NUDO-905542 format. One record per residue: residue number from 1; residue in one letter; x, y, z of N, C-alpha, C, O, CB in turn. Coordinates in nm, 2 decimals. Glycine has a CB too. Layout:
BEGIN
{n = NUM; res = a; nX = X; nY = Y; nZ = Z; caX = X; caY = Y; caZ = Z; cX = X; cY = Y; cZ = Z; oX = X; oY = Y; oZ = Z; cbX = X; cbY = Y; cbZ = Z} $
...
// end
This chain:
BEGIN
{n = 1; res = m; nX = -16.49; nY = -3.08; nZ = -2.78; caX = -16.50; caY = -3.13; caZ = -2.68; cX = -16.30; cY = -3.14; cZ = -2.66; oX = -16.29; oY = -3.26; oZ = -2.64; cbX = -16.62; cbY = -3.29; cbZ = -2.69} $
{n = 2; res = i; nX = -16.25; nY = -3.12; nZ = -2.66; caX = -16.08; caY = -3.11; caZ = -2.64; cX = -16.06; cY = -3.18; cZ = -2.50; oX = -16.13; oY = -3.21; oZ = -2.40; cbX = -16.01; cbY = -2.93; cbZ = -2.64} $
{n = 3; res = a; nX = -15.91; nY = -3.21; nZ = -2.54; caX = -15.89; caY = -3.33; caZ = -2.43; cX = -15.73; cY = -3.34; cZ = -2.47; oX = -15.71; oY = -3.30; oZ = -2.58; cbX = -15.99; cbY = -3.50; cbZ = -2.46} $
{n = 4; res = k; nX = -15.61; nY = -3.39; nZ = -2.38; caX = -15.53; caY = -3.43; caZ = -2.44; cX = -15.48; cY = -3.54; cZ = -2.49; oX = -15.51; oY = -3.65; oZ = -2.48; cbX = -15.49; cbY = -3.41; cbZ = -2.40} $
{n = 5; res = l; nX = -15.33; nY = -3.47; nZ = -2.60; caX = -15.27; caY = -3.55; caZ = -2.65; cX = -15.28; cY = -3.72; cZ = -2.60; oX = -15.35; oY = -3.81; oZ = -2.66; cbX = -15.16; cbY = -3.49; cbZ = -2.63} $
{n = 6; res = d; nX = -15.20; nY = -3.74; nZ = -2.47; caX = -15.17; caY = -3.84; caZ = -2.46; cX = -15.28; cY = -3.95; cZ = -2.38; oX = -15.27; oY = -4.06; oZ = -2.31; cbX = -15.05; cbY = -3.81; cbZ = -2.42} $
{n = 7; res = s; nX = -15.35; nY = -3.90; nZ = -2.41; caX = -15.51; caY = -3.95; caZ = -2.40; cX = -15.56; cY = -3.98; cZ = -2.50; oX = -15.60; oY = -4.10; oZ = -2.48; cbX = -15.61; cbY = -3.88; cbZ = -2.35} $
{n = 8; res = s; nX = -15.59; nY = -3.95; nZ = -2.63; caX = -15.67; caY = -3.94; caZ = -2.70; cX = -15.66; cY = -4.09; cZ = -2.76; oX = -15.56; oY = -4.16; oZ = -2.74; cbX = -15.65; cbY = -3.82; cbZ = -2.77} $
{n = 9; res = p; nX = -15.79; nY = -4.14; nZ = -2.83; caX = -15.78; caY = -4.29; caZ = -2.91; cX = -15.68; cY = -4.33; cZ = -3.02; oX = -15.69; oY = -4.25; oZ = -3.12; cbX = -15.91; cbY = -4.31; cbZ = -2.99} $
{n = 10; res = l; nX = -15.57; nY = -4.45; nZ = -3.03; caX = -15.45; caY = -4.41; caZ = -3.13; cX = -15.55; cY = -4.51; cZ = -3.30; oX = -15.61; oY = -4.61; oZ = -3.31; cbX = -15.24; cbY = -4.52; cbZ = -3.05} $
{n = 11; res = g; nX = -15.52; nY = -4.37; nZ = -3.39; caX = -15.55; caY = -4.40; caZ = -3.55; cX = -15.66; cY = -4.31; cZ = -3.55; oX = -15.75; oY = -4.32; oZ = -3.63; cbX = -15.60; cbY = -4.57; cbZ = -3.60} $
{n = 12; res = i; nX = -15.67; nY = -4.17; nZ = -3.44; caX = -15.73; caY = -4.13; caZ = -3.52; cX = -15.75; cY = -3.97; cZ = -3.53; oX = -15.77; oY = -3.92; oZ = -3.41; cbX = -15.83; cbY = -4.21; cbZ = -3.51} $
{n = 13; res = a; nX = -15.75; nY = -3.88; nZ = -3.63; caX = -15.67; caY = -3.77; caZ = -3.64; cX = -15.73; cY = -3.67; cZ = -3.50; oX = -15.82; oY = -3.71; oZ = -3.42; cbX = -15.69; cbY = -3.70; cbZ = -3.80} $
{n = 14; res = v; nX = -15.68; nY = -3.57; nZ = -3.49; caX = -15.72; caY = -3.45; caZ = -3.34; cX = -15.62; cY = -3.37; cZ = -3.42; oX = -15.51; oY = -3.39; oZ = -3.47; cbX = -15.68; cbY = -3.50; cbZ = -3.13} $
{n = 15; res = r; nX = -15.70; nY = -3.24; nZ = -3.40; caX = -15.62; caY = -3.13; caZ = -3.40; cX = -15.54; cY = -3.07; cZ = -3.29; oX = -15.59; oY = -3.11; oZ = -3.19; cbX = -15.68; cbY = -3.05; cbZ = -3.44} $
{n = 16; res = i; nX = -15.44; nY = -2.98; nZ = -3.25; caX = -15.40; caY = -2.95; caZ = -3.21; cX = -15.52; cY = -2.84; cZ = -3.18; oX = -15.58; oY = -2.78; oZ = -3.27; cbX = -15.28; cbY = -2.94; cbZ = -3.26} $
{n = 17; res = a; nX = -15.57; nY = -2.83; nZ = -3.03; caX = -15.58; caY = -2.68; caZ = -2.97; cX = -15.46; cY = -2.61; cZ = -2.88; oX = -15.38; oY = -2.53; oZ = -2.92; cbX = -15.70; cbY = -2.69; cbZ = -2.88} $
{n = 18; res = r; nX = -15.47; nY = -2.65; nZ = -2.78; caX = -15.37; caY = -2.57; caZ = -2.76; cX = -15.16; cY = -2.65; cZ = -2.70; oX = -15.12; oY = -2.76; oZ = -2.74; cbX = -15.45; cbY = -2.48; cbZ = -2.65} $
{n = 19; res = i; nX = -15.12; nY = -2.59; nZ = -2.65; caX = -15.03; caY = -2.65; caZ = -2.67; cX = -15.01; cY = -2.56; cZ = -2.49; oX = -15.05; oY = -2.44; oZ = -2.47; cbX = -14.94; cbY = -2.64; cbZ = -2.84} $
{n = 20; res = d; nX = -14.94; nY = -2.65; nZ = -2.37; caX = -14.92; caY = -2.56; caZ = -2.29; cX = -14.75; cY = -2.52; cZ = -2.32; oX = -14.69; oY = -2.61; oZ = -2.37; cbX = -14.96; cbY = -2.62; cbZ = -2.14} $
{n = 21; res = w; nX = -14.67; nY = -2.42; nZ = -2.30; caX = -14.53; caY = -2.47; caZ = -2.33; cX = -14.42; cY = -2.49; cZ = -2.20; oX = -14.32; oY = -2.55; oZ = -2.16; cbX = -14.46; cbY = -2.38; cbZ = -2.44} $
{n = 22; res = t; nX = -14.58; nY = -2.31; nZ = -2.13; caX = -14.41; caY = -2.32; caZ = -1.98; cX = -14.42; cY = -2.52; cZ = -1.92; oX = -14.34; oY = -2.57; oZ = -1.83; cbX = -14.48; cbY = -2.15; cbZ = -1.73} $
{n = 23; res = s; nX = -14.49; nY = -2.57; nZ = -1.97; caX = -14.49; caY = -2.69; caZ = -1.85; cX = -14.38; cY = -2.86; cZ = -1.96; oX = -14.40; oY = -2.98; oZ = -2.00; cbX = -14.76; cbY = -2.74; cbZ = -1.79} $
{n = 24; res = m; nX = -14.23; nY = -2.74; nZ = -1.97; caX = -14.18; caY = -2.83; caZ = -2.10; cX = -13.98; cY = -2.72; cZ = -2.08; oX = -13.92; oY = -2.63; oZ = -2.14; cbX = -14.34; cbY = -2.77; cbZ = -2.31} $
{n = 25; res = s; nX = -13.98; nY = -2.74; nZ = -2.07; caX = -13.74; caY = -2.68; caZ = -2.08; cX = -13.81; cY = -2.66; cZ = -2.29; oX = -13.88; oY = -2.72; oZ = -2.37; cbX = -13.52; cbY = -2.95; cbZ = -2.03} $
{n = 26; res = h; nX = -13.72; nY = -2.52; nZ = -2.28; caX = -13.70; caY = -2.46; caZ = -2.42; cX = -13.62; cY = -2.59; cZ = -2.51; oX = -13.68; oY = -2.62; oZ = -2.62; cbX = -13.58; cbY = -2.30; cbZ = -2.40} $
{n = 27; res = d; nX = -13.49; nY = -2.66; nZ = -2.47; caX = -13.52; caY = -2.73; caZ = -2.68; cX = -13.64; cY = -2.80; cZ = -2.64; oX = -13.73; oY = -2.81; oZ = -2.73; cbX = -13.35; cbY = -2.89; cbZ = -2.80} $
{n = 28; res = e; nX = -13.68; nY = -2.88; nZ = -2.49; caX = -13.86; caY = -2.99; caZ = -2.53; cX = -13.94; cY = -2.90; cZ = -2.72; oX = -13.98; oY = -2.93; oZ = -2.83; cbX = -14.06; cbY = -2.94; cbZ = -2.30} $
{n = 29; res = g; nX = -13.93; nY = -2.75; nZ = -2.61; caX = -14.02; caY = -2.67; caZ = -2.70; cX = -13.99; cY = -2.65; cZ = -2.89; oX = -14.05; oY = -2.64; oZ = -2.99; cbX = -14.00; cbY = -2.51; cbZ = -2.62} $
{n = 30; res = r; nX = -13.89; nY = -2.66; nZ = -2.85; caX = -13.76; caY = -2.63; caZ = -2.98; cX = -13.79; cY = -2.71; cZ = -3.04; oX = -13.85; oY = -2.66; oZ = -3.14; cbX = -13.61; cbY = -2.65; cbZ = -2.96} $
{n = 31; res = r; nX = -13.78; nY = -2.88; nZ = -3.03; caX = -13.85; caY = -2.97; caZ = -3.12; cX = -13.94; cY = -3.00; cZ = -3.22; oX = -13.94; oY = -3.01; oZ = -3.35; cbX = -13.89; cbY = -3.00; cbZ = -3.09} $
{n = 32; res = l; nX = -14.03; nY = -3.00; nZ = -3.12; caX = -14.15; caY = -2.99; caZ = -3.09; cX = -14.18; cY = -2.90; cZ = -3.23; oX = -14.20; oY = -2.94; oZ = -3.34; cbX = -14.18; cbY = -2.92; cbZ = -2.94} $
{n = 33; res = r; nX = -14.19; nY = -2.78; nZ = -3.19; caX = -14.13; caY = -2.71; caZ = -3.28; cX = -14.13; cY = -2.76; cZ = -3.40; oX = -14.22; oY = -2.78; oZ = -3.48; cbX = -14.03; cbY = -2.68; cbZ = -3.24} $
{n = 34; res = e; nX = -14.00; nY = -2.78; nZ = -3.42; caX = -13.92; caY = -2.87; caZ = -3.54; cX = -14.01; cY = -2.94; cZ = -3.58; oX = -14.06; oY = -2.94; oZ = -3.69; cbX = -13.80; cbY = -2.95; cbZ = -3.51} $
{n = 35; res = f; nX = -14.03; nY = -2.99; nZ = -3.50; caX = -14.17; caY = -3.14; caZ = -3.51; cX = -14.31; cY = -3.05; cZ = -3.62; oX = -14.40; oY = -3.11; oZ = -3.67; cbX = -14.27; cbY = -3.21; cbZ = -3.26} $
{n = 36; res = g; nX = -14.30; nY = -2.95; nZ = -3.62; caX = -14.39; caY = -2.93; caZ = -3.73; cX = -14.58; cY = -2.95; cZ = -3.60; oX = -14.70; oY = -2.94; oZ = -3.64; cbX = -14.33; cbY = -3.11; cbZ = -3.90} $
{n = 37; res = l; nX = -14.52; nY = -2.97; nZ = -3.44; caX = -14.70; caY = -2.94; caZ = -3.35; cX = -14.66; cY = -2.84; cZ = -3.31; oX = -14.55; oY = -2.79; oZ = -3.27; cbX = -14.77; cbY = -3.04; cbZ = -3.20} $
{n = 38; res = l; nX = -14.74; nY = -2.81; nZ = -3.33; caX = -14.82; caY = -2.61; caZ = -3.34; cX = -14.98; cY = -2.60; cZ = -3.34; oX = -15.05; oY = -2.67; oZ = -3.41; cbX = -14.80; cbY = -2.52; cbZ = -3.53} $
{n = 39; res = e; nX = -15.03; nY = -2.53; nZ = -3.25; caX = -15.17; caY = -2.50; caZ = -3.20; cX = -15.21; cY = -2.48; cZ = -3.39; oX = -15.14; oY = -2.40; oZ = -3.46; cbX = -15.18; cbY = -2.33; cbZ = -3.07} $
{n = 40; res = g; nX = -15.32; nY = -2.56; nZ = -3.44; caX = -15.38; caY = -2.58; caZ = -3.54; cX = -15.36; cY = -2.69; cZ = -3.61; oX = -15.46; oY = -2.74; oZ = -3.65; cbX = -15.38; cbY = -2.50; cbZ = -3.60} $
{n = 41; res = s; nX = -15.22; nY = -2.78; nZ = -3.66; caX = -15.14; caY = -2.92; caZ = -3.66; cX = -15.29; cY = -3.05; cZ = -3.61; oX = -15.35; oY = -3.08; oZ = -3.51; cbX = -14.99; cbY = -2.91; cbZ = -3.50} $
{n = 42; res = e; nX = -15.30; nY = -3.09; nZ = -3.78; caX = -15.35; caY = -3.22; caZ = -3.75; cX = -15.22; cY = -3.36; cZ = -3.72; oX = -15.11; oY = -3.36; oZ = -3.76; cbX = -15.46; cbY = -3.25; cbZ = -3.90} $
{n = 43; res = v; nX = -15.26; nY = -3.45; nZ = -3.66; caX = -15.18; caY = -3.53; caZ = -3.64; cX = -15.27; cY = -3.65; cZ = -3.56; oX = -15.37; oY = -3.63; oZ = -3.49; cbX = -15.07; cbY = -3.46; cbZ = -3.57} $
{n = 44; res = t; nX = -15.22; nY = -3.75; nZ = -3.57; caX = -15.28; caY = -3.87; caZ = -3.59; cX = -15.19; cY = -3.97; cZ = -3.44; oX = -15.06; oY = -3.95; oZ = -3.45; cbX = -15.25; cbY = -3.92; cbZ = -3.79} $
{n = 45; res = p; nX = -15.23; nY = -4.08; nZ = -3.31; caX = -15.22; caY = -4.12; caZ = -3.25; cX = -15.15; cY = -4.22; cZ = -3.28; oX = -15.20; oY = -4.31; oZ = -3.21; cbX = -15.28; cbY = -4.11; cbZ = -3.21} $
{n = 46; res = l; nX = -15.06; nY = -4.26; nZ = -3.34; caX = -15.05; caY = -4.43; caZ = -3.36; cX = -14.95; cY = -4.57; cZ = -3.31; oX = -14.94; oY = -4.68; oZ = -3.36; cbX = -15.02; cbY = -4.42; cbZ = -3.49} $
{n = 47; res = h; nX = -14.91; nY = -4.54; nZ = -3.23; caX = -14.93; caY = -4.65; caZ = -3.07; cX = -14.87; cY = -4.60; cZ = -2.98; oX = -14.79; oY = -4.51; oZ = -3.01; cbX = -14.87; cbY = -4.81; cbZ = -3.07} $
{n = 48; res = r; nX = -14.88; nY = -4.64; nZ = -2.81; caX = -14.75; caY = -4.57; caZ = -2.73; cX = -14.68; cY = -4.71; cZ = -2.69; oX = -14.73; oY = -4.81; oZ = -2.73; cbX = -14.79; cbY = -4.44; cbZ = -2.57} $
{n = 49; res = g; nX = -14.58; nY = -4.71; nZ = -2.60; caX = -14.47; caY = -4.77; caZ = -2.57; cX = -14.54; cY = -4.83; cZ = -2.56; oX = -14.65; oY = -4.84; oZ = -2.60; cbX = -14.39; cbY = -4.75; cbZ = -2.49} $
{n = 50; res = s; nX = -14.47; nY = -4.92; nZ = -2.47; caX = -14.48; caY = -5.12; caZ = -2.42; cX = -14.55; cY = -5.14; cZ = -2.37; oX = -14.63; oY = -5.05; oZ = -2.36; cbX = -14.40; cbY = -5.20; cbZ = -2.34} $
{n = 51; res = l; nX = -14.57; nY = -5.28; nZ = -2.30; caX = -14.72; caY = -5.34; caZ = -2.29; cX = -14.70; cY = -5.33; cZ = -2.13; oX = -14.75; oY = -5.41; oZ = -2.06; cbX = -14.75; cbY = -5.51; cbZ = -2.36} $
{n = 52; res = f; nX = -14.64; nY = -5.22; nZ = -2.07; caX = -14.55; caY = -5.22; caZ = -1.95; cX = -14.58; cY = -5.04; cZ = -1.86; oX = -14.57; oY = -5.00; oZ = -1.74; cbX = -14.36; cbY = -5.25; cbZ = -2.03} $
{n = 53; res = s; nX = -14.62; nY = -4.95; nZ = -2.03; caX = -14.54; caY = -4.83; caZ = -2.05; cX = -14.61; cY = -4.77; cZ = -2.11; oX = -14.66; oY = -4.84; oZ = -2.19; cbX = -14.43; cbY = -4.82; cbZ = -2.12} $
{n = 54; res = r; nX = -14.69; nY = -4.61; nZ = -2.11; caX = -14.75; caY = -4.55; caZ = -2.19; cX = -14.62; cY = -4.50; cZ = -2.27; oX = -14.64; oY = -4.46; oZ = -2.38; cbX = -14.87; cbY = -4.47; cbZ = -2.14} $
{n = 55; res = d; nX = -14.54; nY = -4.48; nZ = -2.24; caX = -14.42; caY = -4.37; caZ = -2.32; cX = -14.36; cY = -4.48; cZ = -2.40; oX = -14.35; oY = -4.60; oZ = -2.35; cbX = -14.28; cbY = -4.26; cbZ = -2.20} $
{n = 56; res = p; nX = -14.29; nY = -4.42; nZ = -2.57; caX = -14.32; caY = -4.30; caZ = -2.56; cX = -14.43; cY = -4.28; cZ = -2.62; oX = -14.52; oY = -4.34; oZ = -2.57; cbX = -14.24; cbY = -4.23; cbZ = -2.60} $
{n = 57; res = l; nX = -14.47; nY = -4.16; nZ = -2.78; caX = -14.59; caY = -4.21; caZ = -2.80; cX = -14.57; cY = -4.14; cZ = -2.98; oX = -14.54; oY = -4.04; oZ = -3.03; cbX = -14.74; cbY = -4.16; cbZ = -2.68} $
{n = 58; res = a; nX = -14.59; nY = -4.23; nZ = -2.99; caX = -14.62; caY = -4.24; caZ = -3.13; cX = -14.73; cY = -4.19; cZ = -3.26; oX = -14.83; oY = -4.26; oZ = -3.29; cbX = -14.62; cbY = -4.35; cbZ = -3.13} $
{n = 59; res = l; nX = -14.69; nY = -4.02; nZ = -3.37; caX = -14.83; caY = -3.98; caZ = -3.42; cX = -14.77; cY = -3.99; cZ = -3.54; oX = -14.65; oY = -4.03; oZ = -3.56; cbX = -14.91; cbY = -3.84; cbZ = -3.38} $
{n = 60; res = t; nX = -14.87; nY = -3.94; nZ = -3.64; caX = -14.84; caY = -3.87; caZ = -3.75; cX = -14.78; cY = -3.74; cZ = -3.82; oX = -14.67; oY = -3.80; oZ = -3.82; cbX = -14.91; cbY = -3.87; cbZ = -3.77} $
{n = 61; res = i; nX = -14.76; nY = -3.63; nZ = -3.87; caX = -14.76; caY = -3.53; caZ = -3.90; cX = -14.75; cY = -3.52; cZ = -4.02; oX = -14.63; oY = -3.54; oZ = -4.06; cbX = -14.70; cbY = -3.48; cbZ = -3.85} $
{n = 62; res = g; nX = -14.88; nY = -3.49; nZ = -4.15; caX = -14.78; caY = -3.49; caZ = -4.31; cX = -14.78; cY = -3.66; cZ = -4.30; oX = -14.85; oY = -3.76; oZ = -4.28; cbX = -14.57; cbY = -3.39; cbZ = -4.31} $
{n = 63; res = r; nX = -14.67; nY = -3.63; nZ = -4.33; caX = -14.64; caY = -3.75; caZ = -4.35; cX = -14.56; cY = -3.82; cZ = -4.33; oX = -14.52; oY = -3.91; oZ = -4.41; cbX = -14.64; cbY = -3.77; cbZ = -4.43} $
{n = 64; res = m; nX = -14.48; nY = -3.77; nZ = -4.15; caX = -14.41; caY = -3.76; caZ = -4.07; cX = -14.45; cY = -3.85; cZ = -3.95; oX = -14.56; oY = -3.82; oZ = -3.89; cbX = -14.39; cbY = -3.64; cbZ = -4.06} $
{n = 65; res = k; nX = -14.36; nY = -3.95; nZ = -3.90; caX = -14.38; caY = -4.06; caZ = -3.82; cX = -14.30; cY = -4.02; cZ = -3.71; oX = -14.18; oY = -4.07; oZ = -3.72; cbX = -14.35; cbY = -4.20; cbZ = -3.89} $
{n = 66; res = v; nX = -14.32; nY = -3.92; nZ = -3.56; caX = -14.32; caY = -3.86; caZ = -3.48; cX = -14.30; cY = -3.96; cZ = -3.37; oX = -14.36; oY = -4.06; oZ = -3.35; cbX = -14.40; cbY = -3.79; cbZ = -3.49} $
{n = 67; res = i; nX = -14.21; nY = -3.91; nZ = -3.30; caX = -14.26; caY = -4.03; caZ = -3.16; cX = -14.21; cY = -3.94; cZ = -3.06; oX = -14.10; oY = -3.91; oZ = -3.08; cbX = -14.18; cbY = -4.22; cbZ = -3.15} $
{n = 68; res = i; nX = -14.27; nY = -3.89; nZ = -2.95; caX = -14.25; caY = -3.76; caZ = -2.84; cX = -14.33; cY = -3.83; cZ = -2.69; oX = -14.39; oY = -3.93; oZ = -2.70; cbX = -14.36; cbY = -3.58; cbZ = -2.91} $
{n = 69; res = r; nX = -14.32; nY = -3.78; nZ = -2.59; caX = -14.27; caY = -3.84; caZ = -2.40; cX = -14.46; cY = -3.85; cZ = -2.42; oX = -14.53; oY = -3.77; oZ = -2.48; cbX = -14.15; cbY = -3.67; cbZ = -2.21} $
{n = 70; res = s; nX = -14.50; nY = -3.94; nZ = -2.36; caX = -14.59; caY = -3.88; caZ = -2.21; cX = -14.59; cY = -3.75; cZ = -2.24; oX = -14.64; oY = -3.70; oZ = -2.34; cbX = -14.52; cbY = -3.89; cbZ = -2.04} $
{n = 71; res = k; nX = -14.53; nY = -3.68; nZ = -2.10; caX = -14.54; caY = -3.52; caZ = -2.01; cX = -14.59; cY = -3.47; cZ = -2.12; oX = -14.69; oY = -3.41; oZ = -2.13; cbX = -14.39; cbY = -3.41; cbZ = -1.93} $
{n = 72; res = q; nX = -14.47; nY = -3.52; nZ = -2.24; caX = -14.51; caY = -3.36; caZ = -2.36; cX = -14.64; cY = -3.35; cZ = -2.43; oX = -14.71; oY = -3.25; oZ = -2.43; cbX = -14.42; cbY = -3.36; cbZ = -2.51} $
{n = 73; res = a; nX = -14.68; nY = -3.48; nZ = -2.48; caX = -14.72; caY = -3.53; caZ = -2.50; cX = -15.00; cY = -3.48; cZ = -2.40; oX = -15.11; oY = -3.45; oZ = -2.43; cbX = -14.57; cbY = -3.65; cbZ = -2.47} $
{n = 74; res = a; nX = -14.91; nY = -3.54; nZ = -2.27; caX = -15.02; caY = -3.44; caZ = -2.16; cX = -15.05; cY = -3.31; cZ = -2.17; oX = -15.16; oY = -3.27; oZ = -2.16; cbX = -14.99; cbY = -3.42; cbZ = -2.01} $
{n = 75; res = a; nX = -14.93; nY = -3.22; nZ = -2.22; caX = -14.88; caY = -3.04; caZ = -2.23; cX = -15.01; cY = -2.99; cZ = -2.36; oX = -15.05; oY = -2.88; oZ = -2.40; cbX = -14.64; cbY = -3.01; cbZ = -2.31} $
{n = 76; res = i; nX = -15.04; nY = -3.11; nZ = -2.39; caX = -15.10; caY = -3.09; caZ = -2.54; cX = -15.27; cY = -3.10; cZ = -2.53; oX = -15.34; oY = -3.19; oZ = -2.48; cbX = -15.04; cbY = -3.21; cbZ = -2.65} $
{n = 77; res = e; nX = -15.30; nY = -2.98; nZ = -2.61; caX = -15.44; caY = -2.98; caZ = -2.61; cX = -15.54; cY = -3.01; cZ = -2.70; oX = -15.56; oY = -2.93; oZ = -2.79; cbX = -15.46; cbY = -2.89; cbZ = -2.57} $
{n = 78; res = v; nX = -15.63; nY = -3.12; nZ = -2.69; caX = -15.62; caY = -3.15; caZ = -2.87; cX = -15.84; cY = -3.17; cZ = -2.93; oX = -15.91; oY = -3.25; oZ = -2.88; cbX = -15.49; cbY = -3.40; cbZ = -2.91} $
{n = 79; res = e; nX = -15.87; nY = -3.11; nZ = -3.03; caX = -15.97; caY = -3.13; caZ = -3.03; cX = -16.07; cY = -3.26; cZ = -3.16; oX = -16.04; oY = -3.32; oZ = -3.06; cbX = -16.00; cbY = -3.01; cbZ = -3.02} $
{n = 80; res = p; nX = -16.10; nY = -3.29; nZ = -3.20; caX = -16.13; caY = -3.31; caZ = -3.30; cX = -16.11; cY = -3.31; cZ = -3.40; oX = -16.22; oY = -3.26; oZ = -3.45; cbX = -16.17; cbY = -3.29; cbZ = -3.30} $
{n = 81; res = a; nX = -16.04; nY = -3.34; nZ = -3.51; caX = -16.04; caY = -3.26; caZ = -3.60; cX = -16.16; cY = -3.29; cZ = -3.72; oX = -16.22; oY = -3.39; oZ = -3.74; cbX = -15.90; cbY = -3.26; cbZ = -3.66} $
{n = 82; res = t; nX = -16.16; nY = -3.13; nZ = -3.79; caX = -16.29; caY = -3.14; caZ = -3.91; cX = -16.24; cY = -3.26; cZ = -4.00; oX = -16.13; oY = -3.23; oZ = -4.05; cbX = -16.32; cbY = -2.97; cbZ = -4.01} $
{n = 83; res = t; nX = -16.28; nY = -3.36; nZ = -4.03; caX = -16.23; caY = -3.41; caZ = -4.17; cX = -16.30; cY = -3.37; cZ = -4.34; oX = -16.25; oY = -3.41; oZ = -4.44; cbX = -16.24; cbY = -3.57; cbZ = -4.15} $
// end
């Protein structure tokens, strides 16, 4: 089952299936690649923004914690991680 990263449940690891690089700027894409957000990577959404906003989204990639914008997370399709 494919879903978007911005709507993935918190605390549950998912695997990145596809990223729509055309929906973001070159600099945004470069930043996400530097963080290790690539097809096949496993990430775990940790928490979302504040009480009134879903932006930004904090997640773990390996041992690193990363914060991305909801717009960027919406461009990332994920599937359940096989553990």
